[in-house]
Every structure is written in C-alpha cells, then in structure tokens.
C-alpha positions in Angstrom: -5.2 -3.5 8.8 -1.3 -5.2 8.1 -1.8 -8.8 8.4 1.5 -10.9 7.7 2.1 -14.3 7.8 5.9 -15.4 8.3 6.5 -18.8 6.8 9.4 -21.4 6.8 10.6 -24.4 8.0 11.6 -25.2 12.0 14.9 -23.3 12.5 14.1 -20.6 9.7 14.5 -17.6 12.0 10.9 -16.7 12.1 10.9 -15.8 16.1 13.5 -13.8 15.6 12.4 -11.6 12.8 8.7 -11.3 14.3 10.0 -9.7 17.5 11.4 -6.7 15.0 8.6 -6.9 12.7 6.1 -6.4 15.8 8.2 -3.3 16.8 8.4 -1.6 13.4 5.1 -2.2 12.2 3.0 -2.3 15.6 1.3 -5.4 14.9 0.1 -8.2 17.6 2.0 -11.4 17.6 0.1 -14.5 16.9 2.2 -17.6 17.3 0.2 -20.8 17.8 3.2 -22.6 19.4 3.6 -19.8 22.1 -0.3 -19.9 22.8 -0.3 -23.6 23.0 2.8 -23.8 25.5 1.2 -20.9 27.5 -2.0 -23.5 27.4 -0.1 -26.2 28.6 1.7 -24.4 31.2 -2.2 -23.4 32.5 -3.0 -26.9 32.3 -6.2 -26.3 30.3 -8.2 -28.2 28.7 -6.8 -27.2 25.3 -3.4 -27.6 26.8 -3.7 -31.2 28.1 -4.9 -32.2 24.7 -2.2 -30.6 22.8 0.9 -31.3 25.0 1.5 -35.1 23.9 1.4 -33.9 20.3 3.6 -31.2 20.5 6.5 -33.2 22.5 6.4 -35.6 19.6 6.7 -32.8 17.0 3.4 -33.5 15.6 0.8 -30.5 14.5 -2.2 -29.9 17.0 -5.5 -30.4 15.5 -7.3 -27.8 13.6 -10.1 -27.8 16.2 -7.6 -26.9 18.9 -5.8 -24.5 16.7 -8.9 -22.5 15.5 -10.4 -22.1 19.3 -7.2 -20.3 20.4 -6.6 -18.3 17.1 -10.1 -16.8 16.8 -9.9 -15.8 20.5 -6.4 -14.1 20.2 -7.6 -12.1 17.3 -10.9 -10.9 18.7 -9.4 -9.7 21.9 -6.9 -7.5 19.8 -9.1 -5.6 16.9 -7.3 -2.5 17.9 -3.8 -3.5 16.7 -2.5 -2.3 13.5 -2.6 -5.9 12.1 -1.4 -9.3 13.3 1.9 -11.2 12.4 1.0 -15.1 12.1 3.9 -16.8 13.2 3.6 -20.7 12.7 0.1 -20.7 11.0 -1.1 -21.7 8.6 0.8 -24.9 8.6 -1.7 -26.9 6.2 -3.8 -26.2 3.2 -7.3 -26.3 5.7 -5.7 -24.0 8.1 -5.0 -21.5 5.1 -8.8 -21.5 4.4 -9.5 -21.1 8.3 -7.2 -17.8 8.5 -8.9 -16.8 5.2 -12.1 -17.1 7.1 -11.3 -15.6 10.3 -9.9 -12.3 8.5 -12.7 -11.9 6.2 -14.7 -11.7 9.3 -12.8 -8.5 10.2 -13.5 -7.5 7.0 -9.7 -7.8 6.0 -7.4 -10.1 4.4 -3.6 -11.4 4.2 -1.6 -9.0 2.4 1.8 -10.7 2.4 2.6 -14.7 3.3 6.5 -14.3 3.7 8.4 -17.4 3.0 12.0 -17.6 4.5 13.9 -20.0 2.4 16.7 -21.5 4.0 18.3 -24.8 3.3 17.5 -27.8 5.2 20.8 -28.6 6.9 21.4 -25.1 8.0 17.8 -25.5 9.5 19.2 -28.4 11.4 22.3 -27.2 12.5 20.5 -24.3 13.9 18.0 -26.2 15.9 20.3 -28.6 17.4 22.3 -25.6 18.7 19.3 -24.2 20.2 18.7 -27.8 21.9 21.5 -27.2 24.0 20.5 -24.0 25.8 16.7 -23.9 25.5 15.7 -26.9 27.5 12.7 -27.5 25.4 11.7 -31.2 25.3 10.8 -31.0 21.1 14.4 -29.7 20.7 16.1 -33.3 20.4 17.6 -34.5 16.9 14.5 -37.2 16.5 12.0 -34.5 17.0 13.5 -32.1 14.9 14.0 -34.3 12.1 10.5 -35.2 12.2 9.3 -31.7 12.4 11.4 -30.6 9.1 10.0 -33.8 7.1 6.3 -32.7 8.3 7.2 -29.2 7.1 7.9 -30.6 3.7 5.3 -33.1 3.5 2.3 -30.9 5.1 3.2 -27.3 5.3 5.1 -26.6 2.5 2.0 -26.9 0.1 0.3 -24.1 1.9 2.7 -22.1 -0.6 0.5 -22.9 -3.5 -2.6 -21.7 -1.6 -0.9 -18.3 -1.7 0.8 -18.3 -4.8 -2.3 -18.5 -6.5 -3.9 -15.3 -4.5 -0.5 -13.6 -5.3 0.6 -12.5 -1.8 3.3 -15.2 -1.1 6.7 -13.7 -1.3 10.1 -15.7 -1.0 12.7 -14.3 0.8 16.0 -15.3 1.3 16.8 -16.6 5.1 20.3 -16.8 5.2 23.0 -14.4 6.0 22.8 -12.2 9.2 19.2 -11.5 11.2 20.2 -7.4 10.1 20.3 -8.6 6.4 17.2 -10.9 6.5 15.4 -8.4 8.5 16.1 -5.7 5.6 14.9 -7.9 2.9 11.6 -8.9 4.8 10.4 -5.0 5.3 11.5 -4.1 1.8 8.8 -6.5 0.7 6.4 -5.5 3.1 7.1 -1.8 2.5 6.5 -2.1 -1.1 3.5 -4.2 -0.5 1.9 -1.3 1.6 2.5 1.2 -1.1 0.3 -0.9 -3.4 -2.7 -0.4 -1.1 -5.2 1.8 -2.2 -5.4 5.1 -0.1 -7.6 8.0 -0.5 -6.4 10.9 1.4 -8.3 14.1 2.0 -6.3 17.1 3.0 -8.5 19.8 5.1 -7.0 22.8 5.8 -7.9 26.9 5.8 -6.4 29.1 3.3 -3.0 29.6 3.9 -2.4 26.6 6.1 -0.1 25.1 3.6 -1.9 22.9 1.4 -0.9 23.8 -1.6 2.4 23.2 -0.8 2.0 19.9 1.2 -0.4 18.0 -1.0 1.5 17.6 -4.2 4.4 16.5 -2.2 2.4 13.5 -0.4 1.0 12.7 -3.6 4.7 12.4 -4.8 5.8 10.6 -2.1 3.0 8.0 -2.0 2.4 7.8 -5.6 -1.2 9.3 -5.2 -3.4 11.0 -8.2 -3.5 14.8 -7.4 -7.0 16.0 -7.3 -7.1 19.8 -6.6 -10.4 21.6 -6.9 -8.6 24.8 -7.3 -6.5 23.6 -9.9 -9.7 22.4 -11.8 -11.5 25.5 -11.2 -8.6 27.6 -12.6 -8.5 25.5 -15.9 -12.2 26.3 -16.2 -11.2 30.2 -15.9 -8.7 29.7 -18.4 -10.8 28.1 -20.7 -13.3 30.7 -20.2 -16.4 28.1 -20.2 -19.6 28.9 -18.5 -18.8 27.3 -15.0 -15.2 29.1 -15.3 -16.8 32.5 -15.4 -19.0 31.8 -13.1 -16.4 30.7 -10.9 -14.0 33.4 -11.4 -16.9 35.9 -9.9 -17.0 34.2 -6.8 -13.5 33.6 -6.5 -12.8 37.3 -6.5 -15.2 37.5 -4.1 -13.9 35.3 -2.0 -16.7 33.2 -1.9 -17.2 29.4 -2.3 -17.9 27.7 -5.8 -21.5 26.4 -5.8 -21.6 22.5 -5.5 -23.2 21.9 -8.7 -20.0 23.3 -10.6 -17.7 21.6 -8.3 -19.3 18.4 -8.3 -19.3 17.9 -12.1 -15.8 18.7 -12.3 -15.0 16.2 -9.6 -17.1 13.6 -10.8 -15.8 14.0 -14.2 -12.2 13.6 -13.0 -12.8 10.7 -10.5 -11.7 7.6 -12.3 -9.5 4.6 -11.9 -6.1 5.2 -11.6 -4.1 2.0 -12.2 -0.8 3.0 -11.8 -1.4 5.1 -8.7 -1.9 3.8 -5.1 -5.1 6.3 -4.5 -6.2 9.6 -4.6 -5.0 12.8 -2.6 -8.1 15.4 -2.5 -6.9 19.0 -1.8 -10.1 21.7 -1.6 -12.6 19.0 -1.8 -14.8 18.2 0.5 -15.0 22.2 1.7 -18.6 21.7 3.2 -20.5 18.9 5.0 -22.5 18.5 2.0 -19.6 17.9 -0.3 -18.4 15.3 2.6 -21.4 13.2 2.1 -21.0 13.7 -1.9 -17.7 12.5 -2.0 -18.2 9.6 0.1 -21.3 8.6 -2.3 -19.0 9.1 -5.4 -16.0 7.0 -4.1 -18.6 4.3 -2.9 -20.0 4.0 -6.5 -16.3 2.8 -7.5 -16.1 0.7 -4.5 -13.8 3.0 -2.4 -13.9 5.2 0.5 -11.9 8.3 2.2 -9.2 6.3 4.2 -7.4 9.1 5.8 -8.2 12.9 6.8 -5.3 15.0 7.3 -6.7 18.7 9.2 -3.7 21.0 8.9 -4.3 23.7 11.8 -2.7 27.2 11.9 -3.7 30.1 14.1 -6.0 32.6 12.2 -3.3 35.7 12.6 -0.7 33.4 11.2 -3.0 32.5 8.3 -3.7 36.4 7.5 0.1 37.0 7.3 1.0 34.1 5.2 -1.9 35.0 2.5 -0.9 38.8 2.8 2.5 38.1 1.9 1.2 35.6 -0.4 -0.6 38.4 -2.4 2.9 39.5 -4.1 3.8 36.3 -5.4 2.9 34.4 -8.6 0.9 32.0 -6.2 -1.5 34.0 -5.3 -5.2 33.6 -5.0 -8.1 36.1 -6.3 -8.9 36.8 -2.7 -5.4 37.5 -1.6 -5.4 41.1 -3.2 -6.9 42.8 -0.4 -7.2 42.2 3.5 -11.0 42.6 3.5 -11.4 39.2 1.2 -8.9 37.5 2.9 -10.9 37.8 6.1 -14.2 37.0 4.2 -12.8 33.8 3.0 -11.5 32.8 6.0 -14.8 33.5 7.5 -16.1 31.5 5.2 -13.8 28.6 5.7 -14.7 28.6 9.6 -18.1 28.6 9.2 -18.3 25.1 7.5 -14.7 23.8 9.0 -16.2 22.3 12.2 -19.1 20.7 10.6 -16.8 18.9 8.4 -14.2 18.2 10.8 -17.0 16.5 13.2 -18.2 14.6 10.3 -14.9 13.2 9.5 -14.1 12.4 13.4 -16.7 9.9 13.5 -15.2 7.8 11.2 -12.0 7.6 13.6 -9.7 8.8 10.6 -9.8 12.1 11.2 -6.1 13.4 12.2 -5.0 16.9 13.2 -1.6 18.2 12.4 0.1 21.0 13.4 0.5 23.4 10.2 3.1 25.7 12.1 6.7 25.5 11.8 9.3 24.8 8.8 7.5 23.2 5.5 9.8 19.7 6.0 8.5 19.5 9.8 5.1 19.8 8.6 5.6 17.1 6.0 7.1 15.0 8.6 4.1 15.3 10.6 1.7 14.3 7.7 3.9 11.5 6.3 3.8 10.0 9.9 -0.2 9.9 9.7 0.0 8.5 6.1 2.2 5.9 7.0 -0.2 4.8 9.5 -3.0 4.9 7.5 -1.3 2.5 4.8 -0.8 0.0 7.2 -4.6 0.2 8.6 -5.7 0.2 4.9 -5.8 -3.6 5.1 
C-alpha cells in the first residue's frame, strides 16, 4: 500500500494537493478536519465534544481522533493506500498512526512536508476567510493555529526524520509546480520498494523480449532460467549436458537441476528494486519452491504477469523464430514446437490457479505490437509497486 502523510502549516496547500494526489495514485483521503466537521454536522457525540475545540483553533484530543481514524481505515482497506492530511499533528499521534498501520501489515512510505513561510500562510488563510464562511478562519484563530503548529506539531518531523521517511518539499509557487515536486518524491520512493515479479507465458508469448525491458525500466535483477541453463550447457557441466538433451527434445528440465541454479543465484541485490523471474516457476511444484526460497530471505512474489497468446499465433511465432539467432533448440521442428506447447499447457492451468488465489495474478493480452504489450505490463507493475507497501 502507498501510505503518505501530507504535512505543513495551515495554509500550506495540503487540501489542494491532496485532491490531485488521490486521483493520480488511487488513494483514500483521510483528513481528520473534514471527518470531524462531518461528525459535527451529524451532531454525533464525537462531533459535540470536538466542536468547541475546533472553533477555538485547538487540537482535538487523541481519544477522539484515534476512534474516527481507525474506523475510517478499517472501512477502506480495499484502497491502494491512504493519504493523511492533518494527521499526525503531535508526537503521540505519530505513534498512534504507526500502530494503526502496523495492524494492517503496512507502514508510512513518506511524510511530505510542505515548506511555506508563515507570512505566506497567514496571507493565504486570510484570503480564504473572506469566502469560506468558516468560523475558524478569523485572524485570531489563524494566528493561534500557526503558533500551535510551530509549538506542538512541527516536532513530529523529528519522529519521521529518525525513520528516514520525511521529505521536505518547497510549497511555494504554482499549484502545478508544487504538485510536480511532490509526485517526483513519491515516484522515487515507489521505485525503492522491493518488488518480485514472475512473468508467465507459453513459449513464443514474448517473455524473452518483454522481461529484459521490464527489468531495465524498474531496476529489477533479471533472473531467467533459460539463460542460466544455456550457461550450464555452454560450460559443459553435468547439469548442462543433461539439460541440453531435454531442451533438444522440447522437455522440461527436472526441478533438481533448476532449483540448484535458482538457489545459487537468488541473493540480495542491494542496488536493485527486486527480482524479475522469467522461466521460473514453470510448474505448481516450482511455485511452492519459489515461495519457500523467497520466504527464507524475508521476501515474497508481489506480482504475477501472465501473458496470454492464442496457440496458433504461438506456433507461427516459434516457427518464424527458428531461422533467427534467438532460436531455442525446440524451435527447429514443428513436432517439438507442438510438444513443448503441450508440455507448457499441462502445467499452466495449475500454476495460474495457484497464483490467482494470492490476488496478485494478472492476465496480460500478448497480442499486438511490442510496445503495446509492454505498456500493458508496465501498467500492472506500476500498480504492484503502489501496493507493495
């Protein structure tokens, strides 16, 4: 999940920017001020208790805040994430938010701090007071709220500085300029999320073309079992000689050979944003094995992209590939092509069903121009990055 807190003094423009961020990233908006005003309009017990405090520009007690916040989060767990506007405002509330998000097995990715001079905030709020009709937009209340921010709320920045998630953003300039600065921050943070992607598809579906491009675009380590096997074949290792015989016949290489190669290659990639697996897993057994291997290093499969292409189109593609440097051993004859596709189909349904249960399996139409298919793949990887937190 992409969880972001938008921070800044009253008048910094948080409300304006929040609306645009929600649309761009598909977040659920959590503004404690708006929620409290709704409670006041409804005349609820929480609203009655909060009304006098808000009208004086004070901060509503945490006992009230935490109740409405937890309710809002629990009712919207299907969102891509949450954008918190006006919360946390105190050091204690920062701990409250951390605890609530931990309950959901997630955390705050960024606290974006809009930096705007106090004089500019005062000018903006006085201008708003002439049209808003809000009772808490008088000069006296505005000045009080700005002092409250400096004295009580600003120290929260230290809390998030220690956790390395606070980013200061210049809040002056046009709305578009500020928005661009914020999205630059969030997009960079999204790219830092560790994401493991499995690329499924029959021979000829285009995985060999799309996988390296995806790995390069998202800075993922590229792990292709076909490349690993070909390396073993070229070196003439015992595993390579056995694999060569099977590949020539269009058969799958046994798990004991593939697993050893994967385990030997599967390691920490501190300079990468995760791993893209192409050619593994090919079977249901290998899917279980991959889950186990990743769990040992504290990770998991985040995104499964299943490229689908009609069988007749696959045969045409593989036959055409036979005369190119990209040809695989099973491309040389129609009977081995058909056998390889039949072999794939035997396992494809089971592995797709396995991943569908995770909720992270996505079917991608593999028919069309290379760029079109790549765009479809990227759209799903972008969503996966947002949900990875």
